[in-house]
N, C-alpha and C positions, 0 to 999 in steps of 0.2 A: 411018356414024355412030359407030360406040367410038376409034375417035380422034382426029373432033372432041370426044370428051368427053379425052381423055385431054392434046386440048390444053387446052380451058376451065380443066379443074383444076390442068393445069402454069403455065398463066396468073394462075390464080387467088393458087394456089402464095407465087409472084415478086412480083406485087400486093406479095403480106402482107406480105413477106419486106422489104422497096420499105420499106412505110409504116413499120413497129418495126425500121429503121436508124434511118430518119428523123433527121436535130438534134434540139434540144430547142429550144424558144423562151422567148427572155427576156419575150419581149412583157410588159408594166405596169406598174405603177408598187409598188415595193418601199421596204420600212421598215425601219431599223435596227430588228437588235431587240440594246438593249446591255448583258443580260445575255447573252447570246449569243454574244456579240465581242470578240475582242482584238488591245484596240490594239500590243500586249507597251510601247516605253519610247514611244510618245507617246502625249501627253491624250488620251481620249477625247472623242469630240465630242458634243455634246446631241443629235441629230437627223443624220439619211444618210437623205436622201428620191431614189432611182432610176428617173426613169420612162424605158423603153426601151422603143423600135418594133421589133420585129426580125421580117425576110423577109430569109430566108438566101438571097444571104452576105448584104445590105443591116443594116447593127443599129446605127442610134444613142442615144445613151448622154447622158441631159442627168442628172447628180451635183449633186445640192446637201448642203452639207454647213454645219449653224451650228454653232459653237464658241465657245472662250472670246475667238479672234478676230476672231469676230461669221460672214458669211454669204458661204460662197460659190457659182459656180454655173460646173460645168463642162460645157460644151456638144458632144459627141466625136461623127462621125459617122467607122463604119469600114465595113472589107468583112472575112468571115469565111475569105476564099478566099486568104489571105497574102500577097496584096499592101501595103506601106505605105501609112502611112494618114497624113497627117502632120493634128495638130488645135493650135488657141492657145488658149492654158486665162490667165484672172488670170496663172498660175503662171509660163505660159512655156509653148513651144512645147516638144510631144514628133512621136516617127514610132510610130506604134505597125503591127508585122502582127500578125494573127488567126490563130489556124487550132486542129482537131477534132483533138482528142487523142483518141477515140472519141467518149465521152457530154460531156466535158469541153469550154469556151473555151477556150486557150490566152494570151494578150495578150502579146505582148512588145515592152514600153519604153520608147523609147530618148532623154532626157528633160534637157531646158537652165533649170530656175529659180532664174533669180535670178542666173547664174552660175555655179551649181552643177550639174557634168551626173551625171543619177543613170540607173540602168537598173532599171525593174519589170520581176517576171515576173508575172501575176496567173492562177488555176484559176477559173473560174466553173465551177459543178456546181448542177443543181437536183434538189430530193426526186424523190424518184420516186412524189410524189402534185402534185407543178409549184407547192408552198403557199410554201415557201423553197431561198430564192437564195445561196448558200455563196461567196464571194470569198476563194481566198489568196491574199496580196499577195508577196512577198517584194520586200528593194527595198534594193539600194548602191548609196552616193553615197562621194565624197569625207569623208560625215561620217561613211561608217560602215552599218553594213549593219544588216538587223530585216524583222519578217516581224509583218504582222495579218494577222488573220482576223474578215472583220465579211458576216452573219448580218441577212440581212434577209427581213419574212413581206412576201407577195403583198396588196396590196392590196384 
């Protein structure tokens, strides 16, 4: 009897450890918090909304940017298992790989935007309460390099 209890307790401990190591879910509608975001040298958009459906390893991200040049929606589908994912947007084609670095989702993208090759590294993190998504981007292209941080509040 004592052996069964020990096995049960060990099983519960392993289950709790597995749950605590689960990757965060980015599912939800997210709206840019302009006062906490920093677009560096780029002009900030007036609005950014992300609608994310995330059931690891599948991640779908529909992002709508509204700025001085109008509205642009990017509809992208990824997997978080390190396999290359190809997507098209109004700006051109891109190929991305996504992988986890602890609780941070790292997105490496190579893109051809209207004849300009660009490399973008994005790092997504969630706040402890799951109500804030922070996206830190570093991009480089023939036109230069830059960084931006976009902070989103869950709606």
